[in-house]
C-alpha positions, 0 to 999 in steps of 0.5 A: 446538511438540510433534513431532506438531504440527510434523508436522501443520503441515508436512503442511498446508504441503507439501500446500497446492500439490497441489489434486488431493489435497485431497479425500482428504488434507484430511479426514484431516489435519483429523481428526488436528488435531481428535483431538489437540486442536490446533484451538485452536493458531493456527499449525496453524489458519492452516496449515489456512486456507492449504491451503484458500486455495491449493487455491481451496476458498473455501467451506471457507476461509470457513467455517473462518475464521469458526469460528476462535476467534482470529485474528492478522495471518497469518490475515487476510493468508492469507485476503485473499492467497488471494482475490487469487490465486483462480481467476477463473472460479470465484471472481472473478465470483461469490462474491468481491465478497461475500467482499471486502465481508464482509472489509472489514466484519470488518477494521473490527471487528479494526481494531487488527490490520491492517498494511500487508500486509493493506491491500495484499493486499485492495487487490490483490483489489479491483483484480482485480475493479475493486471501487472501493467496497471500495477506497475503504473501505480507503483511509479506514481507511488514513488513520484508522490513520495509514498514509497516509504509507506509501510501499508503501500509497500506491503500491498506492492509485495502482494500485488507483484507476487500475485501478478507473477512477478516475484522478483519485483516483490523481492525488490520491494521487500528488500528496499523497505526501511522497516517491516512488520509481520505483514511484510514478512508473511506476505513475502513468504507466502509469495515465495511459497506460491511460486515454489521457492521453498528454500527462500521461505525457510531462509526468510523465516530464519532471518525474521526470527534473528531480526526479531531477537536482535530487535528485542535485545536492542530495545532492552539495551543489550546492544553487545549481546545483540551484536554477538547474536549477529556474529553467530548467525549461520548466514550472512546478516542483511539489512533486516538484521542490521537495521534493528541493530542500528536503531538500538545503537542510536537509541542507547548511544553506542556510536562505534557500533552505530557506525559499524551497522551503518557501514554494513547497511551501506555495503548491502544497499549502496544506492540507498541515499538514506544510509549516506545521510545517516552515516554523515549525521553520525560523523557530524555528531562526533565532529569528524568532519574529515570523514564526511 
């Protein structure tokens, strides 16, 4: 990047946090960009967009976004993240629903460019507004992009559905996850709590503790002890428990226990294609072709 372009770039970046100077500074910076023919330079264009977003000037940001002759992931993420942190009194109750809907349609057009941060950012904006319809559209696009196994996106979906008032879909996303982290469990429990499902919070907390214990025993190679713990549980174990046990059986070569765990998960989630693949691989490894 040429020295002048670097100066312009840093001028936008340094002034993006000083909204009170925007009216006097932005026209001058914009004029310099135009004068020197840098409006076609994508990093500079993204910096202009970032400046408008940080100063909550969304009419200017929108206009500039649609006038841009090229966009990349930084462009998308800058505008969407700007909506997410926008001033509630100025934007969230007025123009933001229309903007989010417009963005969701544009995301459909620039489908190949979206990444997990793009989807997470727009879901955060949907949560702020409790804009369920847009969140559901984003969920559909996540699935079509094959990103439904992404842990961060799944956690964001749980949170989005809960905050949009749809705890049933939060539970569905949580139950379909092949792996979970502390954020997954905590987000789901907070969702249950905010909707008044106290018993479900306690039950989920107990499952998390048992699942962690099974996982720890399995990682230590104590597969038999892990199975005994599962059998002694005061409630029916679900895939949250059988999943770590299956992983332990695979890692420490317990084929019979591995088949048992796979069948238990299959009983719980009969429509999960991955479980069928895993079970067929187990039988193929044992050369039991008749069981496939």
